[in-house]
C-alpha positions in Angstrom: -36.4 13.5 -73.4 -40.1 13.5 -74.0 -42.5 15.5 -75.8 -45.5 16.6 -74.2 -48.7 18.8 -74.6 -49.9 21.2 -72.0 -52.9 23.5 -72.0 -51.5 26.8 -70.4 -52.9 30.4 -69.9 -50.8 32.7 -71.9 -51.4 36.3 -72.1 -55.0 35.8 -70.5 -55.7 33.0 -73.2 -55.8 29.3 -72.8 -53.2 27.8 -75.6 -52.0 24.2 -76.1 -48.8 24.3 -76.1 -46.1 21.5 -77.6 -43.3 20.9 -75.4 -39.9 19.1 -75.5 -39.0 18.1 -71.9 -35.6 17.2 -70.8 -34.4 14.6 -68.2 -31.5 14.1 -66.1 -30.4 11.4 -68.4 -30.2 13.8 -71.5 -26.9 15.3 -69.9 -24.8 12.7 -71.5 -26.2 13.4 -75.0 -25.9 17.0 -74.4 -22.5 16.8 -73.7 -21.6 14.9 -76.7 -23.3 17.4 -79.0 -21.6 20.1 -77.2 -18.2 18.3 -77.7 -19.1 17.6 -81.5 -20.0 21.5 -81.9 -16.7 22.1 -80.4 -14.9 19.9 -82.5 -16.3 21.4 -85.7 -15.8 25.0 -84.4 -12.0 24.4 -83.7 -11.8 22.8 -87.1 -13.4 25.8 -88.8 -10.9 28.0 -86.9 -7.8 25.8 -88.3 -9.0 26.6 -91.8 -9.1 30.4 -90.6 -12.8 30.3 -91.1 -15.1 31.7 -88.7 -16.4 29.3 -86.0 -20.0 27.7 -86.0 -22.6 29.5 -83.4 -23.7 27.6 -80.7 -26.8 26.0 -82.0 -30.0 26.9 -80.2 -31.1 23.2 -79.4 -28.1 23.1 -77.4 -28.1 25.9 -75.4 -31.7 26.0 -74.6 -31.6 22.0 -73.8 -28.6 23.0 -71.4 -30.7 26.2 -69.8 -33.8 23.5 -69.5 -32.0 21.1 -67.4 -30.8 23.6 -65.1 -33.9 25.7 -64.6 -37.1 23.3 -64.6 -37.9 24.5 -68.1 -39.1 23.0 -71.2 -38.3 23.9 -75.0 -41.2 25.3 -76.7 -42.0 23.4 -80.1 -45.2 25.1 -81.2 -48.0 27.1 -79.5 -51.6 26.5 -80.8 -54.2 29.3 -79.7 -54.4 33.2 -80.0 -50.9 34.2 -78.7 -47.6 34.6 -79.9 -45.2 31.7 -80.0 -42.2 33.4 -80.6 -40.5 32.3 -77.3 -37.7 29.6 -76.7 -38.7 27.8 -73.4 -41.2 27.9 -70.6 -40.8 27.6 -66.9 -42.7 24.3 -66.2 -43.3 25.8 -62.7 -45.2 29.1 -63.1 -45.5 28.9 -67.0 -43.6 32.2 -67.4 -42.2 32.7 -71.0 -38.5 32.5 -71.6 -36.2 33.9 -74.6 -32.9 32.4 -74.4 -30.0 33.8 -76.2 -26.7 32.6 -76.1 -22.9 33.3 -77.2 -19.8 31.4 -78.0 -18.0 34.6 -79.0 -15.9 37.5 -76.7 -17.8 40.1 -79.2 -21.5 39.1 -79.2 -24.3 40.6 -81.7 -27.5 39.3 -80.8 -30.5 40.2 -82.7 -34.3 39.7 -81.9 -36.9 39.0 -84.3 -39.9 41.6 -84.5 -42.2 39.4 -82.9 -40.3 37.7 -79.8 -42.3 38.0 -76.6 -41.0 36.9 -73.2 -41.4 37.4 -69.7 -37.7 36.7 -68.6 -34.7 37.0 -70.9 -31.8 35.0 -70.0 -28.3 35.2 -71.9 -25.8 32.0 -72.0 -22.3 32.7 -72.0 -20.1 29.7 -73.3 -17.2 31.7 -74.1 -16.6 32.4 -70.0 -13.5 34.7 -69.7 -12.4 34.2 -73.2 -12.4 30.4 -73.2 -14.2 27.4 -73.4 -14.0 25.3 -70.3 -17.2 23.2 -70.5 -19.3 25.4 -68.5 -21.5 28.2 -69.2 -22.9 31.2 -67.2 -26.4 32.5 -67.4 -27.5 36.1 -66.8 -31.3 36.9 -66.3 -31.6 40.5 -68.0 -34.0 43.2 -66.6 -36.4 43.6 -69.5 -36.3 47.8 -68.9 -32.7 47.5 -69.9 -33.4 45.7 -73.2 -36.5 47.3 -74.4 -35.1 51.0 -73.5 -31.5 50.2 -74.8 -31.1 52.9 -77.7 -30.4 50.8 -81.0 -29.3 54.1 -82.6 -29.5 58.0 -82.0 -33.2 58.0 -82.4 -34.8 54.5 -81.5 -35.0 52.0 -78.6 -35.2 48.4 -78.9 -38.8 48.4 -78.6 -39.3 51.3 -81.2 -37.6 48.8 -83.7 -39.4 45.7 -82.7 -42.9 47.9 -83.0 -41.7 48.8 -86.7 -41.2 45.1 -87.2 -37.7 45.5 -87.6 -34.8 43.0 -85.9 -33.2 45.1 -83.2 -29.6 44.1 -82.7 -27.4 44.7 -79.8 -24.0 43.7 -78.2 -25.5 42.2 -74.9 -22.2 41.9 -73.2 -21.0 45.2 -74.1 -24.2 46.9 -74.3 -26.0 45.6 -71.2 -24.0 43.4 -68.8 -20.8 45.3 -68.6 -22.3 48.8 -68.3 -24.8 47.7 -65.6 -22.4 45.2 -63.8 -24.5 42.5 -64.1 -23.5 39.2 -62.5 -24.6 35.4 -63.4 -27.0 33.9 -61.7 -25.5 30.5 -62.1 -22.7 28.9 -63.7 -23.2 25.2 -64.8 -21.2 22.4 -66.7 -22.3 21.1 -70.0 
């Protein structure tokens, strides 16, 4: 992997973006980190403890390798840097969420922004098999989701709150969304 700085336009504003770019040779290290995370999680389960959430650095790196994206380290300029990765071809901001459990509860920061939202499922069909499914979630399904009887996801963000939802249960299953890809870690 290599660090790189690019000047790109986001929300009509030129910004300097510090990126972490992954290369095919990084796959071995990412696989090693995945296996170490699995060993730690299995060990925690042996103590009747909750497993460790999959680290964002691992899920984002795995996504970047498959989708020609780079991990965002920092955005300098007059726009929000609260997104995870960026598509290196068209510079669309990407938010990456991942799960390693059957019943996820995903939260979003009040200032989270994205052009495209992706959800990675590392607990495919209730098991770990070294692969992950990638779903592209339509923005309208997220922003218009009723977090409670009176508020949508967007309402809570505008109030500076952290909206939470169960992406599999609330978005994927009722809308019969299918993965856009399945990849090996």
